[in-house]
N, C-alpha and C positions, 0 to 999 in steps of 0.2 A: 564438568566431571563426566567421564565416560563410564558406562555400566556394562558389565559383561553378561549379556542376556543368555539364559540357559534353559528356558522353558520350551515347550513345544512350539511357541510363537516366535522364538528368538530370531530366526532368519527374517521373518516378515516384519518384525519390529525394526530391525536394523535397516532393512530396505526402505520402509516407510520413512524413517528419519533421514536417510540419505536422499530420498526424493525431495523432502521438505527443504533440505539444505540446498540442493541443486536449484530449486525454484525460488530460493531466497527467503523462505519463511523461517520464523524463529523455531527453535527446537528445544530450548532449555526446559520449558514446562512439560513438554511431551516426554523428554528423556526422564525427567523426574517421576512423572505419573506412570509411564510405561515400565520404569524400573520396578515400581511398587507392584504393578500388575504382574510382571514377570515372576517376582518373588512369591506372590500370592498363588500363582499357577503351580509353581514348583512344590509349594507346601500343601495345596489342597486339591489341585487337578494335575498331577504330574504327567498323566498320559494323554491329556487333552490337546488336540491339534486343530480343533474346529471352534470358532468363536460362537458359542451358543448363547441364547438368551439367559439360560440358567447361570452360566459363568459370568456374563456381564453383570446381572443383577447381584450375584453373590459378592462380587468385588465392590460394586458401588455401594451396596447396603452396609458394607463393613466400615465405611467412612463415617466420620463424625461431623456434625454441623453442615456447612456448605460444601464440605469435601466430596459428598456424594454427587452433587451436580457437576463439580469440576471433573471428577472421574467419568461421569456419564458423557460429558462433552468430548473427552479424549477417546472414549470407547466408541462413540458414534463416528468419529473421524477414522479410527482404526478399522471399524467395520466397513466403512465406505471404501477404504483403501483395499481391504481384502477382496471385497466384491468387484472392484475395478480391475483386479488382476486374475479374476475368474475363480476365486475361492469362495466356498460356502461360508457365510458369515451372518450373524444377527446384527441388524442395524437399528439402533434405537430410533423410534419415530420422532418427528419434530413435536408431535403432540405431547411427548413426555416432558418437554422443557416448558417451564412456565413462561407465558407471554408477558413480555415487558413492554410497558407503555413507552413508545419512542420519545426521546427528548429532542426538542428542536435544536439544530446546530446553531452555532454562533455566527452571526452575519457581521463581518468586519466593517468598521468605519474606515473612511479614507485615512485618517490619522493612524489608526492601528496598523493598517497595511504599510503605510509609509514608514512607520517605526520599525516594523518587523523586517521589511526588506533592507532597511538601513542597518539593522543589526546583523543581517546575513553578510552585508558588505564589510563589516568590521570583524567578522569571525577570525580568531587568531590562527596562525600557522601551526602545523603539528608536525613534529620531527619524523614520526614513524608513518605518517600519511601526507606526503608532500602535496597531494592534489586537493586535500580537504578544504583549504581556504578558498579554492576556486569552485569546488563542487557545491558548497553550501549555497552561495548566492544564485547559482545557475539552476540547480535541481528544483528549488522551490518556485523560482520565477517560471520555469518551464511547466511545472505541474499546474500552477495557477493560470497561466496564459492559455493553457490547452484544456483545462478542466479534467485532467487525467486522474485516475485512481492512483493512490500511493504506490500499489504494487506494480502498476503500469509504468510509472516513471522510474521506479527502481530497477525494473527488469529490461529496460530499453537496451538494445544492442547497438553497436557501432553501425552495423549494416542497416539498421532501421532508419537512418537519417539520409535524406536525399537533399543535400544542400543546394544543389542546382535548382531543383523544383520547389524547394522550400516546404517539404513535407516530411512527416514522421509516420512510419508504419507501426501500428500497434498489433502485435501478433499474440494469439491465445489469450485475448482479453476475457473478461467475465462472460459466461454463457457461450464461450468459444466464438465470440464475435470479433473477427479481425476487422480493422478499419484503417484508413489512411487520413491523417490530419493535415490540413493546411495550417501553417504556423505563421504568426506575425513576423514580418521581416526583421524587426529589431531583435526579437527573441531568437530567431534562427541565426542571426549573425553572432549573437552572444554564444550560442552553442558551437558555432564554427570556431570562434576564438578559443573556447574551452577545449575543443577537440585538438586543436593545434598544440596546446600545452600538454594535454593528456598523451598525445602521441610521442612527445619527447620524454615524459616520465614513464609511461607504460606502453611502449610501441606494440602494435599488433593486438591490443586488448579486445576482448569479445564484448564486454558490457560497456555501454557508453559512460555510466557512472560506476566504475569498477573499484572494489575495495582493495586494500593492499595485498590481500590474500589471492587476488585474481578472480574471486567470485562476485556475484551481485551483492549489494548491501542487503541486510535483512530488515524486516519491518520494524523491529524494535529500535534499530539504529536510526531510521528516519523519524520515528516518533520522538525519541530522546533528543535528536538534533533540533526538531521543531520546538520542543519545550525549552531547550537551551537558548535558542534565538528569541523565543517569546519573552523569556526572563531578561535577556539582554536588552530587549526593545523598550522596557519600562512600561509596557502596556498594563501590567498588573492582572489581577483576576478578572475573569469574564464569566458571564452566565451562559449556560448551554455547553455543548460539546465543542472542545477546541483541540483538534488534532490535525495532522496533515490532511485528513479527508475533508476538513472544513474548506480547504481551497477549492475543491470540486463543487461543493455547495455554493460557495460564493461566486465562482465563475458563472454557474447557471443562473443565479439570481440577478447578476449584473447584466448578463445578456438579455434576459427577459425584461428587465427594467428599461434597458436601452430601446428595445423594440416597442415597449409601451409608450415611451416618451416620443418615439418617432412615428407613432400612430399606426404601426404595422398590425396586420391581422395575426394574432397570436396563434389561433387554431391552425392557420396555414403555415406558420413558421415552426411550430413545435416539431414536426417530423425531421426538419433539418437539424435542430439541436439534439433531438433524440439520437439520430444517426451519428453525429459527431461525438457525442458522449458515450456511445456504445450501450445505450439502454435497450433492454429486451422488449419493453412495451412503452407506448406513449404515456401511459399513466405514470410511470416513473418520472417522466420529465415534467408532467403537469404538477407533480408534487411540489416543485419548487415555487410555484405561484403563491403558495401559502406562506413562504419564507420572505417575500419581498417586504422590505422596510418601506416607509412612506417616501423616502427620497434617497437616491444613491447618486453621488457625483461621478463624473467620468474618471478614468484611471490615469491620473497624472503621476502616481507614485511608482509606476512600473519602469521608469527610466532605467536604462542599462548602460549609460555612458560611463566609461572608466571602470567598470566592474571587473573586466578581464583584460589584461594588457595584451598588446600585440606580440606575436612571437615569430621570429625569423628562423626558419628551419635551414 
């Protein structure tokens, strides 16, 4: 549902939402909350054009229950956006938000991964999205095989792939750290086959995994798709966090486990893994050591044979 923003912040609200859409981020919750904020400003601060602390807290304190924290989260994002374009704005400090104890992510067993990827291979065709049945098995395999963040794999562009060199370029990653990834030959060949099909269905596309609208898929889409495949896999409920981001966690733990089994010097190898994954600090990579299960088998489930058919152009 589109809302006609009319407060003194209307232009900036629309511009922020447009930016989120261009970047492939979800906007539904922001539209709803910012619509309420816009109405609140019209009724209580009709002449205000600067996001002040007084205004932010007045709107947040009006909410009931957990609604105040949800509003605060949206306001922090809006304040950061305004500041990024040179506008004066109050930004809620991170200390305002209660610290939540991090839950350990779920570490997949070999059977769980085999079942999951098997489910992606069986994903049904979709009339209004002819590429979907091919996108599903490729996007999750690629994310897992390279340990990419969900937003990185969603926002990949066609020009980021160098099939001759077997590399993928990650631009504008977290902390603005661009990097080039060497990709397993089987996975790169899978992507090459997918690209051939995609060029027939959507010639000249900008994004490698492009939605029927021509934009990048949004985060909610990837999460919903993951949950559908997980349900199809028959793996059932799991303990810990189980989202597309779990593939990144599992990639790192399996790499570390392999190095441990090979007797490699972990301290010497960590910088390589840290650079590959785009971590800002080595401590972010060392975090994965605490996630290692007692034993992890090698990755026989990642077979890509027959997933994408050959296409003759």
